[in-house]
Structures are given as C-alpha cells and as structure tokens.
Steps between C-alpha positions, in 0.01 A plus 500: 500500500738211428810546286540289190765226518860595417502282187238732350687820592828645374683406821451130422609522138855463379607796280659249261177303464299255705464511877763555764528294820251725683248458219541120498461493880176699488367273224586196710289640786206489257562134417710541185823306453732718293865427442770744389594509131725226362690677220795261528344172615714254693257207494283341233193602698605867495585476130152367427346775714695764308401353163134492605512857633661634183248328273205617711619861531589533131147387418356749748716776353374425150134476602451735794719804430454778254767586248628783720552281810646214295775729369560689826813363673369629836167315490453246781471208257823587317684547831382158616608334175845658536527391865437139394737522197218421255 
C-alpha cells in the first residue's frame, strides 16, 4: 500500500501554516509548482502574489469555514494568513 505524499501529511506541513520545504518538494514530484510564502515581498511580482493569496484565502475563510474554525487561531487557514502577513 502506497503512502500518501508528504504535503498531505503532518510531516509536510509547517506548524505555523502552509507547507514546509519537504511538503513543497513532494508536491513538486506530483507536478505542482509551489513557492514558499512571501510575507515581506522584495519584488513587485512577489507583492502581487501576496496580494492575490490574501484576497483568495480571505474569501475562502469567509465561505468555506464554519464560525468555530474562522475564530480558532490554530486553524490551518488562520495560520496561513498569519504566515503571509494578511
């Protein structure tokens, strides 16, 4: 029986939100192109990526989470928003 990729397991997830390097590497093996968070962008391209991520995730938080998860500071979505300085 095959193991699931690291990006789907706890070992590929960053405790502060998002994926760690191991999780991004396992996702890349499956054809995904994930970059690390850009909380303090140095280029205009990274700034645009951060702005897009924050807008998309805030919309997902409003639509796809219940009131309990939206208020929980330890939920994955809130950790990701904090990691990106949204």
